[in-house]
C-alpha positions in Angstrom: 67.0 0.6 -65.1 63.6 1.1 -63.1 63.2 5.1 -64.8 63.9 3.1 -68.7 60.8 0.6 -67.9 58.9 4.1 -66.9 59.0 5.3 -69.8 59.0 1.9 -72.0 56.9 0.4 -70.9 54.2 4.1 -71.2 55.0 3.8 -75.2 54.9 -0.1 -75.2 51.7 -0.7 -73.2 50.2 2.0 -75.5 50.8 0.8 -79.1 50.0 -3.2 -77.4 46.1 -1.3 -76.0 46.3 0.2 -79.5 46.9 -3.4 -81.2 43.8 -5.0 -79.4 41.7 -2.2 -79.7 42.1 -2.2 -83.8 41.7 -6.4 -83.4 38.7 -5.6 -80.6 37.0 -3.5 -83.7 37.5 -6.1 -86.5 36.1 -8.6 -84.3 32.9 -6.6 -83.6 32.7 -5.7 -87.1 33.0 -10.0 -88.0 30.6 -11.7 -84.8 28.3 -7.8 -84.2 29.3 -7.9 -80.7 28.2 -4.5 -78.6 31.1 -2.5 -77.3 31.9 -2.7 -73.8 31.5 -0.5 -71.4 32.8 -2.7 -68.5 36.0 -0.1 -68.2 33.8 3.2 -67.9 31.2 1.7 -65.3 34.7 0.2 -63.0 36.5 3.7 -63.9 33.6 4.9 -61.7 34.0 2.9 -59.5 37.6 3.8 -58.8 37.2 7.5 -58.3 33.4 8.4 -57.3 32.6 9.3 -61.0 28.3 8.8 -61.1 27.8 6.2 -62.3 25.0 5.8 -65.4 22.0 4.3 -66.2 22.8 3.5 -69.6 26.1 3.5 -72.0 28.8 5.2 -69.7 30.0 8.3 -71.4 32.9 7.3 -74.0 35.7 9.2 -72.8 35.3 7.7 -69.3 35.5 3.9 -71.5 38.5 5.2 -73.1 40.4 6.6 -70.2 39.7 3.0 -68.1 40.7 0.9 -71.3 43.7 3.0 -72.3 45.0 4.3 -68.7 44.9 0.9 -67.8 46.7 -0.5 -70.6 49.8 2.0 -70.6 50.2 1.4 -66.4 50.5 -2.4 -67.1 52.7 -1.9 -69.4 55.1 -1.2 -67.7 55.1 -4.1 -65.8 56.5 -6.2 -69.2 58.4 -3.6 -69.6 60.5 -4.2 -66.0 59.5 -7.8 -67.3 62.4 -7.2 -70.4 64.4 -4.6 -68.4 65.4 -8.3 -66.3 65.8 -9.8 -69.3 62.4 -11.4 -69.3 61.5 -11.2 -73.0 60.4 -13.2 -76.1 57.4 -16.0 -76.2 57.7 -16.8 -72.5 56.9 -13.6 -71.2 54.6 -12.3 -73.5 52.3 -15.6 -72.6 53.5 -14.8 -68.5 52.4 -11.4 -68.8 48.7 -12.2 -70.9 47.6 -13.8 -66.5 48.9 -11.1 -65.9 47.3 -8.6 -68.2 43.7 -10.5 -67.4 44.0 -10.9 -63.7 44.2 -7.1 -63.7 41.3 -6.6 -65.0 39.6 -9.6 -63.0 41.0 -7.5 -60.4 39.5 -4.4 -60.8 36.0 -5.6 -62.1 35.3 -7.9 -59.4 36.6 -5.6 -56.6 34.3 -2.6 -57.7 31.5 -5.0 -58.1 31.5 -4.5 -62.0 31.9 -7.9 -63.3 32.2 -11.7 -61.8 34.9 -14.0 -61.9 35.6 -15.1 -65.5 34.7 -18.7 -64.6 31.2 -17.8 -64.1 30.9 -16.6 -68.4 29.9 -18.2 -71.3 32.8 -19.2 -73.1 32.3 -17.5 -76.5 32.3 -14.7 -74.1 35.9 -15.8 -71.9 38.2 -16.6 -75.7 36.9 -13.5 -77.2 38.7 -11.7 -73.7 41.0 -14.1 -73.5 42.0 -13.8 -77.5 42.2 -9.6 -77.1 44.5 -9.9 -73.8 46.6 -12.4 -75.6 47.0 -9.2 -78.9 47.5 -7.2 -76.0 50.1 -8.7 -73.8 52.6 -9.5 -76.9 52.1 -6.4 -78.8 53.7 -4.9 -75.4 56.4 -7.5 -74.8 57.0 -7.3 -78.8 57.8 -3.2 -78.2 58.8 -3.5 -74.1 61.2 -6.6 -75.6 62.7 -4.4 -78.7 63.6 -1.3 -76.7 65.0 -3.4 -73.6 66.8 -5.1 -76.2 68.0 -1.3 -77.5 69.9 -1.2 -73.3 72.0 -4.9 -73.9 70.8 -8.2 -72.0 69.1 -8.0 -68.1 70.7 -9.0 -65.0 68.4 -12.4 -66.4 69.8 -13.1 -69.5 73.3 -12.4 -68.5 73.1 -14.6 -65.3 71.7 -17.5 -67.8 75.2 -17.0 -70.3 76.6 -17.7 -67.7 75.7 -21.7 -67.7 72.2 -22.5 -69.5 69.2 -23.6 -67.3 68.5 -23.0 -63.9 71.4 -25.2 -61.6 71.8 -25.3 -57.7 75.9 -24.7 -58.0 75.2 -21.1 -60.5 75.0 -18.8 -57.9 74.4 -14.5 -58.4 75.9 -12.4 -60.8 78.0 -10.4 -59.1 76.7 -7.2 -57.4 78.0 -4.4 -59.8 76.8 -6.7 -63.0 73.9 -7.3 -61.8 73.8 -2.8 -60.0 74.7 -1.7 -63.8 71.1 -2.0 -64.7 69.5 -1.2 -62.1 
């Protein structure tokens, strides 16, 4: 399961990042909002690259923007392989994607906690990360569906809902997907 989740997640994350980037460019044309160079600054801090007082190189921005999106896509793919698919899973993943950004931005001193941001900036960030999460989820879910139901889905098929009297899947059924 993990090998499949890695390659499928890399593909899903790349697709999700491309869709998010396209949405960002459309939004920027409409609102006039300039490009953010926070990803490049985070990458410089994480890797020890020289920091720029002006606009960092575009390649650093793209490397962090796409690199982060591709790598985090693996988490969504693991979710899909486990049986966490659909709108609910993509909604949960949105919080993971936002958290990943905030951990890196705040830990490196490049960003500030979102509750300190102007509400319009926060809304735009949540919108774009949601677009990423749902696009990544759609691809991850489609790829995982080719492998069949995940362990969570097979467990739910025993008796829908959460019930204390329904035990776990037999090890052999779980190991089939691991």
